[in-house]
LUMTOR-735158 format. One record per residue: residue in one letter; y, x, z negated of N, C-alpha, C, O in turn. Coordinates in steps of 0.001 Angstrom, whole numbers. Each point is the difference from the previous one (the first is absolute). Layout:
<atoms>
code n.c2 n.c1 n.c3 ca.c2 ca.c1 ca.c3 c.c2 c.c1 c.c3 o.c2 o.c1 o.c3
a Y X Z Y X Z Y X Z Y X Z .
...
</atoms>
This chain:
<atoms>
code n.c2 n.c1 n.c3 ca.c2 ca.c1 ca.c3 c.c2 c.c1 c.c3 o.c2 o.c1 o.c3
x -98132 60379 -18409 169 -1386 389 708 -732 -1141 -351 170 -1168 .
x 1347 -983 1513 742 -739 -1022 -868 -1103 -583 -1025 -379 567 .
x 1457 -121 -1705 -759 -1059 -680 -73 -1263 851 -1048 -642 81 .
x 2169 288 554 25 -1191 862 -954 167 1180 -701 -941 371 .
x 672 2139 218 -894 259 1125 -1457 -66 -446 -855 -492 737 .
x 572 984 -1933 -1371 -44 -511 -448 -1441 -205 -1134 -347 331 .
x 2013 -498 -876 -340 -1408 -204 -278 -683 1339 -952 -768 136 .
x 1812 1067 860 -180 -607 1314 -1312 460 613 -731 -806 576 .
x 423 2093 -694 -1232 568 539 -1210 -605 -696 -1001 -308 647 .
x 1088 140 -1944 -1119 -544 -777 -240 -1473 351 -1134 -474 -60 .
x 2199 -248 425 -153 -1425 285 -562 -263 1396 -340 -1140 316 .
x 237 2166 522 -568 -183 1332 -1509 -196 -102 -704 777 -644 .
x 244 -1802 1274 -1433 -290 1 -642 793 1135 327 -211 1168 .
x -1227 1110 -1502 -609 866 1017 -829 -808 1009 -244 468 1113 .
x -183 -1661 -1490 -740 -837 950 934 -542 1078 -422 -239 1131 .
x 1705 43 -1491 972 -539 964 660 1098 822 422 -261 1127 .
x -317 1471 -1645 674 1103 676 -1056 922 605 -541 875 -676 .
x 261 -1086 1950 -1008 829 665 602 958 1009 -561 1059 281 .
x 1716 -1443 264 624 838 1024 1440 306 -406 539 -585 -940 .
x 62 1511 1671 1402 313 -243 862 -1230 283 991 -233 -693 .
x -1353 -542 1687 741 -1218 334 7 -958 -1189 1036 -589 -309 .
x -2184 426 -367 -84 -857 -1190 933 513 -1098 679 -783 -664 .
x -652 2092 482 853 604 -1023 1478 -219 344 801 -329 -875 .
x -448 511 2135 1376 -206 433 418 -1452 -203 1112 -270 -452 .
x -1993 -656 782 290 -1421 -177 219 -324 -1480 931 -730 -342 .
x -1774 1262 -529 135 -230 -1443 1326 557 -508 669 -619 -828 .
x -302 1780 1327 1258 618 -395 1180 -874 409 917 -232 -789 .
x -950 -247 2027 1089 -846 497 96 -1282 -814 1101 -448 -320 .
x -2234 -142 -16 13 -1203 -817 592 268 -1385 740 -821 -542 .
x -1073 1965 -9 466 356 -1343 1518 192 -47 651 -409 -962 .
x -93 1028 1998 1416 375 -38 862 -753 1009 1093 462 324 .
x -1541 -1586 173 764 -752 997 1305 -559 -563 926 -279 763 .
x -835 110 -2075 1225 -534 -588 1197 913 283 1137 -471 14 .
x -1371 1753 209 1101 923 277 744 -366 1282 1217 172 69 .
x -1911 -664 932 666 -354 1255 862 -1244 -158 941 -200 769 .
x -1245 -635 -1750 812 -1186 -251 1295 342 -727 932 -805 -17 .
x -866 1976 -575 1158 394 -799 951 933 759 895 585 -610 .
x -1067 -439 1904 855 883 792 1417 -564 -11 191 -1185 273 .
x 809 2018 -586 1386 -485 -38 512 -365 1390 -513 477 1012 .
x 1531 -1327 -982 599 -384 1279 1502 294 -17 537 492 -992 .
x 118 -798 2089 1418 315 141 870 -784 -985 1024 512 -454 .
x -1408 -1727 122 781 -799 -949 -26 635 -1390 1025 42 -680 .
x -2183 449 256 -81 693 -1287 845 1263 32 616 369 -1000 .
x -590 280 2130 791 1217 170 1488 -305 -165 728 747 -653 .
x -291 -1843 1246 1412 -393 -98 390 -404 -1413 1177 41 -355 .
x -2151 -429 -447 276 -447 -1373 68 1153 -1000 412 -202 -1142 .
x -805 1392 1548 12 1142 -925 1425 434 -297 803 188 914 .
x -494 -31 -2183 1327 451 -400 -111 1263 -834 -1060 328 -533 .
x 2166 363 434 44 1236 -779 72 -354 -1475 795 -847 -410 .
x -1639 1507 -387 6 -212 -1442 1279 532 -623 653 876 567 .
x -294 -1401 -1728 1238 368 -672 53 1494 -301 1028 638 224 .
x -2117 -75 -725 -24 1422 -358 -662 860 1072 -268 1179 -226 .
x 10 -1755 1367 -680 702 1090 1030 708 872 985 -613 413 .
x -1200 1900 -128 911 713 889 -215 -478 1430 -1011 -630 312 .
x 1964 933 540 -118 -398 1396 -1243 615 630 -710 -661 758 .
x 447 1936 -1072 -1165 695 560 -1301 -646 -484 -920 -187 798 .
x 823 -153 -2067 -1205 -660 -526 -213 -1339 694 -1119 -350 378 .
x 2214 -393 -218 -72 -1292 671 -453 163 1446 -875 -735 459 .
x 1457 1685 261 -358 232 1401 -1465 411 123 -684 -438 925 .
x 193 1268 -1839 -1405 421 44 -932 -1180 -273 -1018 -166 672 .
x 1378 -654 -1669 -830 -1178 -308 4 -962 1179 -1040 -548 364 .
x 2198 347 225 145 -909 1140 -793 510 1191 -674 -772 682 .
x 756 2097 -428 -716 597 1139 -1513 -83 -198 -746 -205 958 .
x 297 365 -2204 -1425 -143 -297 -489 -1411 280 -1117 -199 478 .
x 1958 -772 -776 -323 -1391 260 -67 -250 1504 -882 -713 479 .
x 1826 1307 264 50 -141 1459 -1277 525 636 -498 -574 969 .
x -32 1663 -1510 -1195 629 572 -1210 -930 -28 -950 202 756 .
x 974 -1210 -1611 -1133 -923 -115 89 -1187 957 -968 -744 151 .
x 2105 563 488 199 -1164 864 -727 190 1329 54 1064 616 .
x -734 -2126 -196 -738 8 1263 518 -1156 838 52 -1121 -506 .
x 331 1328 1749 110 1261 725 1169 809 -544 935 -567 -565 .
x -977 1877 729 1049 858 -554 1365 -280 621 105 -422 1152 .
x 933 666 -1940 1371 -194 477 452 1190 831 -356 1141 -298 .
x 1132 -1399 1330 627 1078 752 1194 478 -821 536 -750 -816 .
x -120 2000 1031 1078 582 -798 1288 -805 98 731 -121 -983 .
x -447 -428 2159 1225 -784 193 -8 -1254 -877 1000 -319 -642 .
x -2124 -385 617 -117 -1198 -830 18 373 -1481 588 -707 -818 .
x -1223 1800 486 -56 491 -1372 1412 252 -538 333 -444 -1098 .
x 489 1149 1864 1365 291 -459 848 -1268 -55 828 -146 -899 .
x -1020 -764 1836 767 -1252 1 -313 -833 -1242 913 -527 -636 .
x -2184 405 289 -384 -778 -1179 506 679 -1263 536 -661 -890 .
x -703 1982 806 425 732 -1190 1507 -146 -216 444 -184 -1133 .
x 336 262 2192 1444 -142 -111 378 -1393 -488 910 -144 -817 .
x -1595 -876 1306 343 -1384 -360 -312 -340 -1455 599 -926 -547 .
x -1511 1644 -92 -349 -356 -1380 778 797 -1042 -221 -164 -1200 .
x 1132 1028 1653 815 773 -935 915 -892 -818 330 -1119 392 .
x 66 1645 -1534 1046 -660 -779 1297 148 798 94 872 864 .
x 903 -1710 -1141 1255 92 747 622 1398 -54 625 427 971 .
x -780 276 -2062 546 1356 -125 -501 900 1130 800 640 682 .
x -2108 -588 -482 -573 856 1038 243 -586 1392 360 723 929 .
x -555 -2016 -792 103 -638 1309 1381 215 615 108 421 1152 .
x 950 -710 -1918 1349 90 549 383 1425 371 840 204 877 .
x -1433 772 -1522 325 1386 307 -853 546 1148 437 890 728 .
x -1640 -1417 -568 -900 516 1030 114 -729 1330 -297 582 1043 .
x 713 -1819 -1053 0 -800 1226 929 603 1061 -280 -97 1195 .
x 1363 705 -1619 948 574 955 -609 1165 778 258 150 1194 .
x -1061 671 -1863 -570 1164 679 -1380 -289 568 -474 736 865 .
x -176 -1784 -1328 -1326 -423 474 -931 1177 265 -193 383 1154 .
x -386 195 -2199 -918 1134 182 -1096 -320 1006 -491 -1127 59 .
x 108 2130 733 -943 -182 1092 -1446 -143 -419 -787 -630 706 .
x 419 1205 -1846 -1392 -126 -430 -83 -83 -1519 999 159 -701 .
x -2187 -406 216 -219 -220 -1423 384 1224 -824 634 -139 -1046 .
x -1002 1324 1493 293 1224 -753 1509 204 -151 472 381 -1071 .
x 284 -634 2144 1465 107 -64 563 -990 -1007 902 330 -769 .
x -1439 -1545 777 466 -1041 -892 -242 397 -1458 853 -223 -859 .
x -2001 803 592 -317 426 -1369 949 1117 -425 512 -17 -1120 .
x -275 985 1999 937 1084 -338 1395 -552 -277 666 444 -934 .
x -223 -1402 1733 1316 -592 -205 55 -747 -1335 984 104 -732 .
x -2029 -849 423 -59 -719 -1272 39 953 -1181 644 -282 -1011 .
x -1332 1413 1137 5 992 -1075 1399 609 -169 432 263 -1122 .
x 275 -41 2241 1368 537 -96 933 -1010 -658 854 379 -801 .
x -1009 -1659 1131 818 -1033 -642 -276 -50 -1498 924 -85 -809 .
x -2188 137 453 -385 -22 -1411 584 1217 -733 463 -110 -1135 .
x -492 1256 1796 570 1214 -585 1511 -159 -184 553 441 -1008 .
x 110 -1066 1975 1434 -256 -111 340 -872 -1197 1017 215 -659 .
x -1861 -1195 377 198 -862 -1166 -198 816 -1277 793 -90 -938 .
x -1857 883 918 -305 813 -1179 1118 986 -321 311 239 -1167 .
x 288 329 2206 1069 984 -186 1364 -639 -209 980 702 -249 .
x -903 -2020 347 1254 -700 -247 902 -152 1212 1132 -465 -137 .
x -1598 841 1309 817 -128 1213 -11 -1420 547 940 -411 681 .
x -1986 -335 -970 -128 -1386 449 -284 -880 -1202 -680 418 -937 .
x 1196 -1625 966 -309 -968 -1048 -971 -1022 543 296 -675 986 .
x -1447 553 -1611 -1017 -918 502 417 -1455 -184 -411 -859 781 .
x 1213 570 -1789 437 -1376 -249 988 -459 1062 7 -1168 387 .
x 824 2086 79 1048 -383 947 -426 328 1418 247 1097 499 .
x -886 -2055 138 -398 174 1400 1257 4 846 985 -638 -373 .
x -984 1336 1500 1191 35 841 345 -1382 527 -870 -855 167 .
x 2133 657 87 437 -1279 550 -610 -180 1379 -320 970 687 .
x 169 -2207 -302 -586 -240 1323 944 522 1077 1195 170 -243 .
x -1727 79 1418 802 574 1089 1151 -929 376 1056 473 422 .
x -1239 -1770 -565 1072 -934 337 1192 220 -927 1147 -89 439 .
x -1398 371 -1696 1083 218 -951 651 1357 228 1220 128 -101 .
x -2027 890 409 550 1336 174 784 123 1295 1051 641 30 .
x -1546 -1244 1033 600 191 1306 633 -1278 535 202 -139 1206 .
x 103 -774 -2083 551 -1288 417 1409 124 542 554 1095 91 .
x 2 -2202 258 1341 -53 570 1017 323 -1097 185 -786 -928 .
x 463 1926 1036 989 421 -992 1433 -304 444 951 354 -697 .
x -791 -998 1836 1321 -309 516 536 -1271 -656 -761 -927 -274 .
x 2051 884 26 562 -1223 -586 -135 -1176 976 50 177 1217 .
x -219 -1362 -1769 -143 -1186 839 1359 -376 588 1035 185 -639 .
x -1051 -712 1857 1219 -447 659 512 -1245 -685 -759 -898 -363 .
x 2062 870 198 596 -1226 -540 127 -992 1136 389 355 1113 .
x -720 -1597 -1404 69 -1004 1048 1303 -712 -3 223 -884 827 .
</atoms>
């Protein structure tokens, strides 16, 4: 038994705890603060990738946070939120292919990160927006 558990057990008054129901009630009273600290979707949207954190570490930390949200997120909502909180580097490269689920998105992010590490992609230079790349390249008519 851990030290904290021993202290909690010792503080129980045997005159007050006569049934299992009494014990359960005391337990709930002791640890009810945990239900007040449950994360929500807004906190999830505020999570950002740390400077020295790899994409995989970030995705694992983010997914662990998601697991605590009540009611649980559906995979479609999960991927939509995760995509929206990316840095422009990841967002602009992933939005075109729109991965179907969270696992695909993580694999794609890891491949992008690997491309940066190997020098094939520059993280500072995000791709130009689609309007600039595919804009009107025809000369304007003279009036």
